[in-house]
C-alpha positions as CSV (number, residue, x, y, z in Angstrom):
1,M,63.5,115.7,123.8
2,A,61.2,118.7,123.2
3,A,57.7,118.5,124.7
4,H,54.7,119.5,122.6
5,H,51.2,120.6,123.0
6,T,48.4,118.9,121.0
7,I,44.7,119.5,120.6
8,R,42.3,117.2,118.7
9,A,38.7,117.7,117.6
10,D,36.0,115.3,118.7
11,V,35.1,112.7,116.1
12,G,32.7,114.4,113.7
13,S,34.1,117.9,114.4
14,V,37.0,120.0,113.1
15,L,39.3,122.6,114.5
16,S,38.6,126.2,113.6
17,L,41.3,128.6,112.6
18,D,40.8,130.5,115.8
19,T,41.2,127.4,117.9
20,I,44.4,126.5,116.0
21,R,45.7,130.0,116.4
22,Q,45.2,129.8,120.2
23,H,46.9,126.5,120.7
24,V,49.4,126.2,117.7
25,P,50.5,129.8,116.9
26,S,53.4,128.7,114.7
27,V,50.9,127.8,112.0
28,F,50.2,131.5,111.6
29,A,53.8,132.8,111.6
30,D,54.1,135.6,109.1
31,K,57.9,135.4,108.8
32,P,60.7,132.9,109.6
33,A,62.9,132.9,112.6
34,D,65.8,135.3,112.6
35,T,68.2,132.3,112.8
36,V,67.5,131.1,109.3
37,S,69.6,132.2,106.3
38,A,68.6,134.8,103.8
39,R,68.1,132.0,101.2
40,Y,65.3,130.4,103.3
41,G,62.0,130.4,101.4
42,F,59.2,131.3,103.8
43,V,55.8,129.8,103.2
44,P,53.2,130.3,106.0
45,T,51.6,127.0,107.1
46,V,48.2,128.7,107.3
47,A,48.4,129.1,103.5
48,I,48.6,125.3,103.3
49,V,45.7,125.0,105.6
50,E,43.6,127.3,103.5
51,E,44.5,125.5,100.3
52,L,43.6,122.1,101.7
53,Q,40.3,123.5,103.0
54,K,39.4,124.3,99.4
55,T,39.7,120.6,98.6
56,G,37.5,119.5,101.5
57,L,40.3,118.6,103.9
58,Q,39.8,120.0,107.5
59,V,42.2,120.1,110.4
60,V,41.2,117.6,113.1
61,Q,44.4,117.7,115.2
62,A,47.1,120.3,115.7
63,G,50.2,120.4,117.8
64,Q,53.6,122.1,118.2
65,S,56.8,121.7,120.1
66,I,57.2,123.8,123.2
67,S,60.1,126.1,122.6
68,R,62.1,127.4,125.5
69,K,63.6,130.2,123.4
70,P,62.1,133.7,123.7
71,G,59.5,134.0,120.9
72,G,60.4,130.5,119.7
73,K,56.8,129.3,119.8
74,L,56.0,131.2,116.7
75,Y,58.5,129.3,114.6
76,T,58.8,125.8,116.2
77,R,58.0,122.5,114.5
78,H,54.3,121.8,114.3
79,V,52.1,119.0,113.0
80,L,48.6,119.1,111.5
81,R,46.3,116.1,110.7
82,F,43.7,116.7,108.0
83,R,40.6,114.6,107.3
84,P,38.1,114.7,104.4
85,T,34.8,116.3,105.2
86,F,33.0,113.0,104.3
87,A,35.7,110.6,105.3
88,P,34.9,106.9,104.6
89,T,35.3,104.4,107.5
90,L,38.0,102.0,106.5
91,A,38.9,98.5,107.7
92,G,39.7,98.3,111.4
93,G,37.3,101.2,112.3
94,T,39.8,103.7,110.9
95,L,39.5,107.0,109.1
96,P,41.9,108.3,106.4
97,E,44.0,111.4,107.2
98,V,46.8,113.4,105.8
99,V,49.6,114.4,108.2
100,L,51.7,117.5,107.6
101,V,54.8,118.6,109.5
102,N,56.6,122.0,109.1
103,S,58.6,124.6,111.0
104,H,59.7,128.1,110.4
105,N,63.1,127.9,112.2
106,G,64.9,125.6,109.8
107,A,64.3,122.5,111.9
108,S,62.0,120.9,109.3
109,G,60.7,121.5,105.8
110,F,57.3,120.4,104.7
111,K,56.8,116.7,105.2
112,L,53.6,114.9,104.3
113,W,52.4,111.4,105.2
114,A,49.3,109.3,104.7
115,G,47.7,108.7,108.1
116,L,44.9,106.7,109.8
117,F,42.8,107.6,112.8
118,R,41.6,104.6,114.8
119,M,38.3,105.6,116.5
120,V,38.1,103.0,119.2
121,C,41.2,104.3,121.0
122,A,41.7,107.8,119.4
123,N,45.1,106.7,118.0
124,G,46.6,108.5,115.1
125,L,48.7,106.2,112.9
126,I,51.3,106.9,110.2
127,V,51.3,104.8,107.0
128,A,54.9,104.4,106.0
129,D,56.0,101.5,103.9
130,S,57.7,100.8,100.5
131,T,54.7,102.0,98.6
132,I,53.4,105.0,100.6
133,G,56.2,106.9,102.1
134,A,56.9,110.5,103.3
135,I,56.8,113.3,100.7
136,S,59.1,116.3,101.2
137,V,58.2,119.7,99.7
138,Y,60.5,122.6,99.5
139,H,59.6,126.0,101.0
140,R,58.6,127.6,97.7
141,A,55.7,129.7,96.5
142,S,54.2,126.6,94.8
143,A,54.2,124.6,98.1
144,P,50.5,125.0,98.8
145,E,49.5,123.7,95.4
146,V,52.0,120.8,95.5
147,I,50.9,119.7,99.0
148,S,47.2,119.9,98.0
149,R,47.8,117.8,94.9
150,Q,49.9,115.2,96.9
151,S,47.3,115.1,99.7
152,L,44.6,114.2,97.2
153,E,46.8,111.5,95.7
154,F,47.3,110.0,99.2
155,L,43.5,110.0,99.7
156,G,43.2,108.3,96.4
157,T,45.1,105.3,97.8
158,V,42.6,104.7,100.7
159,D,41.5,101.4,99.1
160,G,45.1,100.2,99.2
161,I,45.5,101.4,102.8
162,S,42.3,99.6,103.9
163,E,43.7,96.5,102.2
164,R,46.8,96.8,104.3
165,V,44.8,97.0,107.5
166,E,42.8,93.9,106.4
167,R,46.1,92.1,105.6
168,F,47.6,93.0,109.0
169,S,44.4,91.7,110.7
170,A,44.7,88.4,108.9
171,V,48.3,87.8,110.0
172,P,48.3,85.7,113.3
173,L,51.4,86.2,115.5
174,Q,53.1,83.6,117.6
175,E,54.0,84.6,121.1
176,E,57.7,85.0,120.3
177,Q,56.7,87.3,117.3
178,T,54.7,89.6,119.6
179,F,57.6,89.8,122.0
180,A,60.0,90.6,119.1
181,L,57.7,93.4,117.9
182,A,57.3,94.8,121.4
183,N,61.1,94.8,121.9
184,H,61.6,96.4,118.4
185,A,59.1,99.1,119.4
186,A,60.9,99.7,122.7
187,N,64.2,100.1,120.9
188,L,62.6,102.4,118.3
189,R,61.1,104.6,121.1
190,W,63.9,104.7,123.6
191,G,67.0,103.2,122.0
192,S,69.8,103.0,124.6
193,S,67.7,105.2,127.0
194,R,65.1,102.5,127.7
195,P,63.6,103.3,131.2
196,A,65.0,101.2,134.0
197,G,62.5,98.5,135.1
198,L,60.7,98.4,131.7
199,N,59.7,94.9,130.5
200,H,58.9,95.3,126.8
201,R,56.4,92.5,127.1
202,D,54.2,94.9,129.2
203,L,53.7,96.9,126.0
204,L,51.5,94.0,124.8
205,T,48.9,94.6,127.5
206,A,45.7,95.5,125.8
207,R,43.6,98.4,127.2
208,R,40.3,97.0,126.0
209,Y,39.0,93.5,125.4
210,S,38.6,94.0,121.7
211,D,42.3,94.5,121.3
212,A,43.3,91.3,123.1
213,Q,43.6,89.5,119.8
214,R,47.0,88.1,118.6
215,N,46.9,89.3,115.1
216,L,49.3,91.8,113.7
217,W,46.8,94.7,113.4
218,H,45.7,94.5,117.1
219,V,49.1,93.8,118.5
220,M,50.6,96.7,116.6
221,N,47.9,99.1,117.8
222,T,48.2,97.9,121.4
223,I,51.9,98.5,121.4
224,Q,51.4,101.9,119.7
225,E,48.8,103.1,122.2
226,N,50.9,102.0,125.2
227,V,54.0,103.8,123.9
228,I,52.3,107.0,122.8
229,K,50.0,107.4,125.8
230,G,52.5,106.0,128.4
231,G,51.4,104.7,131.8
232,V,53.2,101.3,131.5
233,Q,54.3,100.2,134.9
234,L,58.0,100.1,135.6
235,L,59.4,97.4,137.9
236,R,61.5,99.5,140.3
237,T,62.2,98.8,143.9
238,G,61.1,101.4,146.5
239,R,58.7,103.4,144.4
240,R,55.9,103.1,141.8
241,S,56.5,104.7,138.4
242,S,55.4,104.4,134.8
243,T,56.5,105.4,131.3
244,R,55.7,108.9,130.1
245,S,53.6,109.7,127.1
246,L,55.6,110.5,124.0
247,S,55.9,114.3,124.0
248,S,57.8,115.3,120.9
249,V,56.4,116.1,117.4
250,R,59.5,114.6,115.8
251,E,59.6,111.5,117.9
252,D,55.9,110.8,117.5
253,I,56.2,110.8,113.7
254,R,59.4,108.8,113.8
255,F,58.1,106.1,116.1
256,N,54.8,105.7,114.3
257,A,56.4,105.5,110.9
258,G,58.9,103.0,112.2
259,L,56.3,100.8,113.8
260,W,54.2,100.7,110.7
261,G,57.3,99.7,108.7
262,A,58.0,96.9,111.2
263,A,54.5,95.6,110.9
264,E,54.8,95.6,107.1
265,R,57.9,93.5,107.3
266,L,56.3,91.0,109.6
267,A,53.3,90.8,107.2
268,N,55.8,90.1,104.4
269,G,57.6,87.4,106.4
270,E,60.7,89.5,106.7
271,P,63.0,89.9,109.8
272,L,62.7,93.0,111.9
273,V,65.6,95.4,111.4
274,Q,65.9,98.6,113.3
275,D,65.0,101.6,111.1
276,V,68.2,103.6,111.4
277,E,67.2,105.7,108.5
278,L,64.1,106.9,110.4
279,N,66.4,108.8,112.7
280,T,66.6,111.5,110.0
281,V,63.0,111.2,108.8
282,L,62.2,114.8,109.7
283,D,65.6,116.4,109.0
């Protein structure tokens, strides 16, 4: 699993192009990696950034995978989260965002999601359900305009997204449902490589009093924060250890999209089914 480096602006601030260049140089690549075919259509990510800035969307978080190949950091998979300059605060103390993933080594084309930023815990969520899913955009000259148009369409659905948050908040969960969601999240995050000594019920431990509510919204966010940030104690004899933070651009997106989908099914009264299709969500 490839590690990644991420930087996020403080609430109310944005990341400058100079800051992004310093921490996420792959955004500014001026050519693709030598390993891609001659048919590969190169579109610099910075062109997308500049196009979205024209519409009032600013970068608030940027990250990229850490490549071990010489020169690979200029082409590796990267993720940017954009927010409107005057973003409305939605239900659950969240802010609307647009999430963009790309690479210049053939590992990923442009992928676009609607996102939410939850201020109380600085968690970035991915909205992924039957209505608002990922959008793929080919590496073509028209990509900046297409992504700009789709981003504005995402932001045009903020009322619907806010309604989802309110609906999740209104769904009480029985204890066995919280255990099932936590186990589902653990399977989504680690699969057959679940850390030894991990009790999935420990993912339900709230990190603040306000999250100790047994409704779908707060349970989902508690699980998400514990998985993404790590630090959940493992029951191992002889030594103390804990889970690691999620350190992969691809896995972060995959997990967040899968967890939202699971919450959507619970809200609809449907059984939880592992999202096998999400294994290829960024391919």
